[in-house]
PABA-980941 format. One record per residue: chain; x, y, z of N, C-alpha, C in turn. Coordinates in steps of 0.05 Angstrom, whole numbers. Layout:
<sites>
   chain      n_x      n_y      n_z     ca_x     ca_y     ca_z      c_x      c_y      c_z
       A        X        Y        Z        X        Y        Z        X        Y        Z
...
</sites>
This chain:
<sites>
   chain      n_x      n_y      n_z     ca_x     ca_y     ca_z      c_x      c_y      c_z
       A       10      -25       11      -10       -9        3       18       29        1
       A       13       36      -23       25       67       -8       26       82       -5
       A       43      109       -2       29      127       34       47      150       23
       A       29      174       36       28      195       36       43      207       65
       A       55      228       68       81      235       95       58      271       91
       A       45      265      126       43      294      134       53      302      150
       A       67      314      159       81      327      183       78      302      199
       A      118      305      188      124      274      184      110      254      198
       A       90      246      197       74      213      198       60      197      168
       A       55      182      164       57      167      143       35      149      150
       A       16      174      131      -12      151      120      -12      134      101
       A      -25      115      100      -36      106       75      -64      109       61
       A      -45      109       31      -57      114        5      -71       84        3
       A     -116       85       -4     -122       68      -12     -149       83      -42
       A     -145       64      -53     -158       69      -75     -181       48      -83
       A     -201       60      -63     -213       30      -66     -248       46      -71
       A     -272       28      -88     -297       47      -89     -305       54      -63
       A     -296       63      -33     -311       72      -18     -287       96      -25
       A     -277      112      -29     -268      129      -36     -266      143      -57
       A     -282      143      -87     -291      133      -91     -333      149      -99
       A     -336      138      -68     -368      141      -72     -358      180      -38
       A     -333      170      -32     -331      193      -11     -335      216      -27
       A     -324      218      -50     -298      227      -72     -337      253      -70
       A     -357      233      -88     -382      242      -96     -391      250      -64
       A     -397      254      -38     -407      263      -24     -386      292      -31
       A     -363      296      -20     -352      312       -7     -358      337      -26
       A     -350      327      -48     -353      351      -80     -382      340      -93
       A     -396      335      -98     -418      326     -104     -416      313     -145
       A     -389      312     -151     -380      297     -165     -368      272     -184
       A     -375      262     -195     -368      231     -203     -335      231     -204
       A     -324      202     -197     -307      214     -205     -288      218     -223
       A     -313      200     -260     -300      210     -280     -299      234     -298
       A     -313      248     -273     -307      273     -266     -271      294     -266
       A     -269      283     -259     -247      284     -244     -230      301     -265
       A     -205      320     -269     -200      322     -305     -174      337     -282
       A     -173      361     -292     -134      372     -273     -153      392     -277
       A     -170      398     -252     -187      425     -233     -163      417     -208
       A     -150      431     -194     -134      426     -166     -160      412     -152
       A     -173      435     -135     -184      426     -133     -205      395     -124
       A     -210      387     -141     -210      358     -154     -194      327     -146
       A     -175      348     -164     -156      325     -147     -138      326     -130
       A     -131      352     -105     -127      343      -75     -156      329      -64
       A     -183      335      -72     -206      329      -62     -202      302      -68
       A     -199      276      -96     -185      257      -86     -171      235      -71
       A     -150      253      -74     -124      238      -54     -140      248      -40
       A     -145      260      -24     -167      264        2     -187      239       18
       A     -188      228        3     -220      220        8     -208      184        1
       A     -178      187      -19     -156      160      -10     -140      157       19
       A     -133      172       22     -121      179       50     -143      166       63
       A     -162      182       60     -184      195       97     -185      146       94
       A     -191      139       76     -204      117       64     -179       89       77
       A     -157      101       65     -142       75       71     -142       75      105
       A     -143      106      105     -138      108      150     -159       87      159
       A     -182       98      146     -203       87      161     -193       56      171
       A     -186       41      137     -190        8      138     -158        1      148
       A     -146       18      157     -114        7      170     -125       13      203
       A     -133       24      217     -151       43      229     -125       51      234
       A     -123       75      232     -107      101      237     -119      131      247
       A     -104      134      250     -127      157      269     -109      188      239
       A     -131      197      240     -128      209      216     -139      243      220
       A     -135      254      227     -141      287      237     -146      302      221
       A     -149      296      204     -152      318      170     -175      331      161
       A     -186      344      167     -205      355      141     -188      369      110
       A     -211      368       76     -201      377       65     -171      410       61
       A     -187      411       84     -167      441       71     -145      437      104
       A     -148      426      115     -119      418      133     -107      401      120
       A     -116      377      104      -98      359       81      -92      371       71
       A     -104      396       48      -97      408       29      -73      438       42
       A      -72      443       58      -54      450       66      -19      436       77
       A      -16      426       72       -1      407       98       17      382       55
       A       -5      404       39       15      376       14       26      399      -14
       A       65      404       -8       69      427      -17       69      429      -58
       A       60      447      -67       66      437      -90       84      414     -106
       A      113      423      -90      134      408      -99      118      376      -96
       A       94      369      -70       97      341      -82       73      329     -100
       A       64      347     -122       30      347     -130       37      319     -153
       A       73      327     -169       75      322     -181       81      280     -174
       A       76      263     -159       87      248     -156       61      243     -132
       A       44      243     -130       12      247     -114        4      254     -135
       A       -5      260     -165      -24      265     -187      -19      233     -199
       A       13      223     -196       22      212     -216       -1      173     -211
       A      -13      180     -174      -23      159     -166      -51      162     -177
       A      -61      186     -185      -79      198     -193      -90      192     -212
       A      -65      184     -233      -67      173     -263      -71      144     -262
       A      -52      126     -245      -49       94     -237      -69       90     -258
       A      -73       64     -280      -91       60     -300      -92       30     -274
       A     -101       25     -260     -126       24     -242     -144       46     -238
       A     -141       73     -234     -164       85     -228     -162       93     -259
       A     -147      103     -288     -164      110     -299     -198       69     -300
       A     -176       43     -309     -207       29     -302     -222       28     -293
       A     -222       34     -276     -240       37     -247     -267       58     -259
       A     -256       89     -279     -254      101     -281     -288      101     -305
       A     -266       80     -322     -284       69     -347     -307       44     -351
       A     -291       36     -318     -318       21     -315     -312      -13     -315
       A     -281      -11     -332     -268      -36     -344     -268      -57     -311
       A     -262      -61     -297     -256      -79     -284     -271      -83     -252
</sites>
């Protein structure tokens, strides 16, 4: 499982259907509508981390704004790669 480091602590990233549902609840958008808008990218990543923490029973103390505040712009290329992984693209197309 991949991880993200925030405030010197690692949190799991979990790309699950539950994260996609949470993204819809959070933004009102379907995951298939995620493009290059930074707010959507951050919200989707947030739901992956939030879900990973719930699954792994790791306390995750941040709301989406607090989460975004802790992500440095220099980290975005690597984190965006997490979101463009082929498994996500396949799920978005409904091929998995």
